[in-house]
MARMIMI-374056 format. One record per residue: x, y, z of N, C-alpha, C in turn; residue number from 1; chain; residue in three letters. Coordinates in steps of 0.2 Angstrom, whole numbers, plus 5000, padded with zeros to 4 digits. Each point is the difference from the previous one (the first is absolute). Example, Ala and Ser with C-alpha at 12.3 -4.5 7.8 and 13.67 -1.06 7.14 Angstrom:
BEGIN
  n.x  n.y  n.z ca.x ca.y ca.z  c.x  c.y  c.z num cadena residuo
 5066 4972 5039 4996 5006 5000 5004 5006 5000   1      A     ala
 4998 5005 4996 5004 5006 5001 4996 5005 5003   2      A     ser
END
This chain:
BEGIN
  n.x  n.y  n.z ca.x ca.y ca.z  c.x  c.y  c.z num cadena residuo
 5127 5272 5033 5001 4997 5002 5002 4995 4998   1      A     unk
 5000 4997 4995 5003 4995 4996 5007 5002 5001   2      A     unk
 5004 5009 4996 5007 5001 5000 5002 5001 5005   3      A     unk
 4999 5002 5007 5001 5003 5004 5000 4993 5008   4      A     unk
 4995 4995 4998 5001 4994 5002 5010 4995 4997   5      A     unk
 4997 5001 4994 5007 4995 4997 5004 5003 5003   6      A     unk
 5004 5009 5000 5006 5003 5003 4999 4997 5004   7      A     unk
 4998 5001 5006 5001 4997 5007 5001 4993 4999   8      A     unk
 4997 4997 4999 5001 4994 4999 5008 4997 4998   9      A     unk
 5003 5004 4997 5005 5000 4994 5008 5002 5004  10      A     unk
 4996 5005 5005 5004 5007 5003 5004 4993 5007  11      A     unk
 5008 5001 4997 5002 4998 5008 5006 5002 5000  12      A     unk
 5003 5007 4998 5002 5005 5003 5000 5006 4998  13      A     unk
 5002 5005 5002 4997 5008 4998 5004 4999 4993  14      A     unk
 5004 4998 5000 5005 5001 4994 4995 4997 4992  15      A     unk
 4998 4995 5004 4998 4995 4994 4996 5002 4996  16      A     unk
 5002 5001 4991 4993 4998 4996 4999 4994 4995  17      A     unk
 4996 5001 4998 4995 4995 4995 4998 5001 4994  18      A     unk
 5006 4998 4995 4999 5001 4991 4998 4995 4999  19      A     unk
 4995 5005 4995 4996 4997 4996 5003 5000 4992  20      A     unk
 5001 4997 4997 4997 4999 4994 4996 5001 4998  21      A     unk
 4998 5005 4994 4994 4999 4996 5001 4998 4992  22      A     unk
 4998 4995 4997 5000 5000 4992 4995 4996 4999  23      A     unk
 5003 5002 4992 4992 4996 4997 5001 5004 4993  24      A     unk
 4994 4998 4994 5004 5007 4996 4996 5005 4997  25      A     unk
 4999 5002 4997 4999 5007 4998 4994 4999 4998  26      A     unk
 4995 5004 5003 4993 5004 5001 5000 4995 5005  27      A     unk
 5001 4997 5006 4995 4995 5004 4999 5002 5005  28      A     unk
 5003 5006 5002 4997 5007 5008 5003 4999 5003  29      A     unk
 5005 4999 5001 5007 5000 5004 5000 5009 5002  30      A     unk
 4999 5002 4996 5003 5007 5003 4993 5002 5006  31      A     unk
 4996 4996 4996 4992 5003 5001 5001 4996 5007  32      A     unk
 5002 4993 5002 5000 5000 5007 5004 5003 5004  33      A     unk
 5007 5001 4998 5002 5005 5004 4998 5006 5000  34      A     unk
 4996 5002 4999 4999 5008 5001 4992 4999 5008  35      A     unk
 4999 4995 4994 4994 4999 5007 5003 4998 5008  36      A     unk
 5004 4995 4997 5004 4997 5008 5003 5006 5004  37      A     unk
 5003 5005 4997 5002 5009 5003 4994 5006 5001  38      A     unk
 4994 4994 4999 4993 5007 5000 5003 5006 4996  39      A     unk
 5002 5000 4992 5000 5007 4998 4996 4998 4992  40      A     unk
 5001 5005 4997 4993 5001 4993 5005 4993 4996  41      A     unk
 4994 4997 4997 5004 4994 4996 4994 5004 4995  42      A     unk
 4995 5003 4995 4995 5005 4998 5006 4997 4993  43      A     unk
 5005 5005 4999 5005 5003 4994 5006 4995 5003  44      A     unk
 4997 4993 4998 5008 4996 5001 5003 5002 4992  45      A     unk
 5008 4999 4997 5003 4997 4997 5002 4995 5000  46      A     unk
 5001 4999 4994 5008 4993 4999 5008 5001 5003  47      A     unk
 4999 4997 5005 5008 4998 5005 5005 5000 4994  48      A     unk
 5005 5005 4998 5005 4999 4998 5008 5000 5003  49      A     unk
 4997 4997 5004 5008 4997 5005 4995 4997 5005  50      A     unk
 5002 5004 5006 4997 4996 5004 4997 5007 5007  51      A     unk
 4997 4998 5000 4995 5004 5008 5003 4996 5008  52      A     unk
 5004 5003 5005 4997 4999 5005 4996 5004 5009  53      A     unk
 4996 4996 5000 4998 5004 5006 5003 4996 5004  54      A     unk
 4998 5007 5005 5001 4995 5010 4995 5002 5004  55      A     unk
 4995 4994 5001 4995 5002 5004 5002 4998 5009  56      A     unk
 4996 5008 5002 5004 4997 5007 4994 5000 5004  57      A     unk
 5000 4998 5007 4995 4997 5005 5001 5004 5007  58      A     unk
 4999 5004 5002 5006 4998 5008 5007 4998 5000  59      A     unk
 5003 5003 4994 5007 4997 5001 5002 4995 5000  60      A     unk
 4997 4995 4995 5000 4994 4995 5002 5004 4993  61      A     unk
 5001 4994 4994 5003 5002 4994 4997 4995 4997  62      A     unk
 4999 5004 4993 4997 4991 4996 5004 5004 4993  63      A     unk
 5004 4997 4997 5004 5003 4994 4996 4997 4993  64      A     unk
 4998 5001 4998 4996 4998 4994 5005 5002 4996  65      A     unk
 5001 4996 4993 5004 5001 4995 4995 5000 4994  66      A     unk
 4999 5002 4996 4994 5000 4995 5005 5002 4993  67      A     unk
 5003 4996 4997 5003 4998 4997 4997 4996 4989  68      A     unk
 5000 5008 4995 4997 4999 4996 4998 4993 4997  69      A     unk
 4996 4999 4996 4999 4993 4995 4999 4999 4994  70      A     unk
 5004 5010 4996 5001 5000 4992 5004 4989 5000  71      A     unk
 5001 5002 4995 5005 4991 4997 5005 5003 4998  72      A     unk
 5004 5006 5000 5004 5003 5000 5003 5003 5008  73      A     unk
 4997 4999 5005 5001 5003 5006 5004 4993 5004  74      A     unk
 4993 4994 4999 5000 4991 5003 5006 5000 4999  75      A     unk
 5007 5000 4999 5007 4995 4997 5002 5006 5008  76      A     unk
 5000 5007 5002 5003 4999 5006 4996 4999 5005  77      A     unk
 4997 4998 5001 4997 4999 5007 5002 4995 5005  78      A     unk
 5005 4997 4998 5006 4995 5005 5004 5004 5003  79      A     unk
 5000 5008 4998 5003 5004 5003 4997 5002 5007  80      A     unk
 4994 4996 5000 4997 5003 5005 4997 4993 5006  81      A     unk
 5002 4997 4997 4998 4993 5006 5005 4999 5007  82      A     unk
 5006 5003 4997 5002 4998 5008 4994 5003 5010  83      A     unk
 5001 4995 5003 4997 5005 5006 4995 4999 5001  84      A     unk
 4994 4997 4996 4995 5000 4995 4997 4996 5008  85      A     unk
 4993 5005 5003 4999 4994 5007 4993 4997 4995  86      A     unk
 4995 5003 4994 4998 4997 4998 4996 5003 4992  87      A     unk
 5000 4996 4995 4998 5003 4996 4992 4999 4999  88      A     unk
 4996 5008 4995 4995 4996 4998 4999 5001 4994  89      A     unk
 4997 4998 4998 5001 4998 4989 4994 5003 5001  90      A     unk
 4997 5006 4994 4995 5004 5002 4997 4994 4991  91      A     unk
 4994 4997 4998 4997 4997 4996 4995 5007 4997  92      A     unk
 5000 5003 4997 4992 5003 4993 4996 4994 5000  93      A     unk
 4996 4996 5001 4993 4996 5003 4996 4999 4992  94      A     unk
 4999 5008 4999 4996 5001 4992 5005 5000 4993  95      A     unk
 5008 4997 5004 5001 4999 4991 5004 4994 5000  96      A     unk
 4995 4999 4998 5000 4989 4999 5005 5001 4992  97      A     unk
 5000 5006 4996 5007 4998 4994 5008 4999 5002  98      A     unk
 5002 5003 5009 5004 4998 5000 5003 4996 5007  99      A     unk
 4996 4998 5001 4998 4994 5004 5007 4995 5001 100      A     unk
 5001 5000 4993 5005 4993 5001 5009 5003 4999 101      A     unk
 5000 5009 4997 5008 5002 5004 4996 5002 5007 102      A     unk
 4999 5002 5004 4998 5002 5004 5005 4993 5004 103      A     unk
 4995 4993 4999 5001 4993 5003 5008 5001 4996 104      A     unk
 5004 5003 4996 5006 4997 4998 5003 5006 5005 105      A     unk
 4999 5004 5001 5003 5005 5004 5004 4997 5011 106      A     unk
 4992 4999 5000 5000 4999 5006 5003 4994 5003 107      A     unk
 4998 4993 4993 5006 4993 4999 5007 5003 5003 108      A     unk
 5002 5008 4994 5008 4999 5002 5001 5005 5006 109      A     unk
 4997 5003 5001 5002 5001 5010 4998 4995 5004 110      A     unk
 4997 4996 5000 4999 4994 5005 5006 4995 5000 111      A     unk
 5004 5001 4994 5006 4996 4998 5007 5006 5002 112      A     unk
 5000 5005 5003 5005 5006 4999 5003 4994 5010 113      A     unk
 5006 4999 5000 5001 4999 5004 5001 5007 5009 114      A     unk
 5001 5005 4997 4999 5005 5005 4994 5001 5003 115      A     unk
 4994 4997 4994 4993 5000 5004 4998 4993 5005 116      A     unk
 5006 4997 5000 4997 4991 5002 4997 5002 5006 117      A     unk
 4993 4996 5002 4997 4999 5005 4997 5007 5003 118      A     unk
 5000 5006 4995 4999 5007 5001 4991 4997 4999 119      A     unk
 4995 5001 5005 4994 4998 5001 4997 5006 4993 120      A     unk
 4994 4997 4996 4995 5005 4996 4995 5000 5000 121      A     unk
 4997 5005 5000 4994 5006 4998 4998 5000 4992 122      A     unk
 4995 4997 4999 5001 5000 4994 4989 5003 4998 123      A     unk
 5002 5008 4999 4995 5005 5000 4998 4997 4994 124      A     unk
 4991 4999 4999 4996 4997 4994 4994 5008 4999 125      A     unk
 5007 5003 4997 4997 5006 5002 4993 5004 4995 126      A     unk
 4998 5004 4997 4994 5004 4997 4994 4994 5003 127      A     unk
 4999 4996 5003 4994 4996 5002 4994 5006 5001 128      A     unk
 5002 5002 5000 4992 5009 4999 4997 4999 4992 129      A     unk
 5005 4997 4996 4998 5000 4991 4995 4995 5001 130      A     unk
 4996 5001 4992 4993 4994 5000 5005 4993 4999 131      A     unk
 5007 5003 4993 5003 4996 4996 5008 4994 5005 132      A     unk
 5000 5005 5008 5001 4995 5003 5002 4993 5001 133      A     unk
 5006 4995 5000 4999 4993 5001 5002 4999 5008 134      A     unk
 4995 4997 5001 5002 4999 5008 5005 4995 5002 135      A     unk
 5003 5001 5007 5007 4998 5000 5002 4994 4999 136      A     unk
 4993 4996 5004 5000 4993 4997 5003 4996 4990 137      A     unk
 4996 5005 4999 5001 4999 4992 5008 5001 4998 138      A     unk
 5002 5006 5002 5009 5004 5002 5002 4993 5003 139      A     unk
 4999 4998 5003 5004 4997 5005 5001 4991 4995 140      A     unk
 4994 5001 4994 5002 4991 5000 5003 5001 4995 141      A     unk
 4995 5006 4994 5007 5002 4995 5008 5002 5001 142      A     unk
 5003 5001 5006 5006 5003 4999 5002 4993 5006 143      A     unk
 4996 4994 5001 5003 4994 5003 5003 5002 5003 144      A     unk
 5001 5004 5009 5002 5004 5002 5000 4996 5009 145      A     unk
 4995 4995 4996 5003 4991 5007 5004 4997 4997 146      A     unk
 5004 5001 4997 5005 4995 4995 5006 5006 5003 147      A     unk
 4999 5007 4996 5007 5006 4998 5002 4998 5007 148      A     unk
 4994 5002 5004 5003 5005 5008 5000 4995 5006 149      A     unk
 5007 4994 4999 5003 4997 5005 5002 5002 5007 150      A     unk
 5006 5003 4997 5004 5003 5006 4997 5003 5005 151      A     unk
 4995 5003 5000 4997 5005 5007 4994 5004 4998 152      A     unk
 4998 5000 5005 4993 5001 5004 4997 5005 4996 153      A     unk
 4995 4999 4995 4997 5005 4996 4991 5001 5000 154      A     unk
 4999 5002 4994 4990 5005 5004 5000 5002 4993 155      A     unk
 4995 5000 4997 4996 5002 4995 4996 5006 5004 156      A     unk
 4997 5008 4999 4995 5004 5001 4998 4999 4996 157      A     unk
 4994 5002 5001 4995 5006 4994 5000 5005 5002 158      A     unk
 5001 5008 4996 4999 5005 5004 5000 5004 4993 159      A     unk
 4999 5006 5002 4999 5006 4997 5006 5007 5003 160      A     unk
 5004 5001 4998 5005 5006 5000 4994 5006 5004 161      A     unk
 4997 5002 4993 4995 5005 4999 4995 5001 5009 162      A     unk
 4998 4997 5001 4995 4999 5002 5003 4997 5008 163      A     unk
 5005 4998 5001 5003 4995 5005 4995 4994 5004 164      A     unk
 4997 4998 4995 4997 4994 5001 5005 4995 5001 165      A     unk
 4999 4995 5006 5005 4995 5001 5009 5000 5001 166      A     unk
 5001 5007 5000 5007 5002 5001 5002 5001 5010 167      A     unk
 4993 4999 5003 5005 4998 5005 4999 4990 5001 168      A     unk
 4997 4998 4998 4996 4992 5000 5011 4998 4995 169      A     unk
 5002 5004 4998 5009 4998 4999 5003 5002 5001 170      A     unk
 4999 5005 5005 5005 5000 5003 5002 4996 5006 171      A     unk
 4991 4999 5004 5001 4996 5003 5003 4993 5000 172      A     unk
 5001 4998 4992 5002 4994 5001 5007 5000 5001 173      A     unk
 5004 5007 4999 5006 5002 5001 5002 4999 5005 174      A     unk
 4995 5004 5005 5005 5001 5007 5000 4993 5003 175      A     unk
 4991 4995 4999 5001 4995 5002 5007 4992 4999 176      A     unk
 5001 5002 4992 5008 4998 4997 5005 5002 5008 177      A     unk
 5000 5005 4996 5006 5003 5005 5002 4999 5007 178      A     unk
 4995 4999 5003 4999 4999 5006 5001 4993 5002 179      A     unk
 4998 4996 4996 4999 4991 5003 5009 5000 4996 180      A     unk
 5005 5004 4995 5005 4999 5000 5003 5002 5003 181      A     unk
 4999 5007 5006 5004 5001 5002 5000 4995 5009 182      A     unk
 4994 4997 5002 5001 4998 5006 5007 4992 5000 183      A     unk
END
């Protein structure tokens, strides 16, 4: 329901497409999340060596999701995908506390990009199904999100890309945010 509702709410013409940029460090779960959204098998996901694009269709509506690899060597190319982004989804591996500072740095860099100015941000605090996962409030505090994200609507949503828990709620945030912007 969440994805379909998102598409219906954002559809302003038959040719309108929503462009979602899916970013985060390597091993955060971006591709698993993308495959979950596309109702594909995600049991054998390999590291993305570039990018994946999936178009999810429902009743003639199109949601284009761009999943860009998160390896350090690829991050320098992220800016090639910023143009015409409607929503930035940033995925964090909640169980990888050793890389919180690194993921915070990368997110801060993204938020300073002129081409992404004002673009709503959904942060998926992924891997909440793991016992070692940091809760969203801890992640938000550690990354100082309320200070860093000043010029746009944002939300941090706990989720598990493997089980799908929390994914619909994240998409509902996106739907509501963009609906309010289009008023």
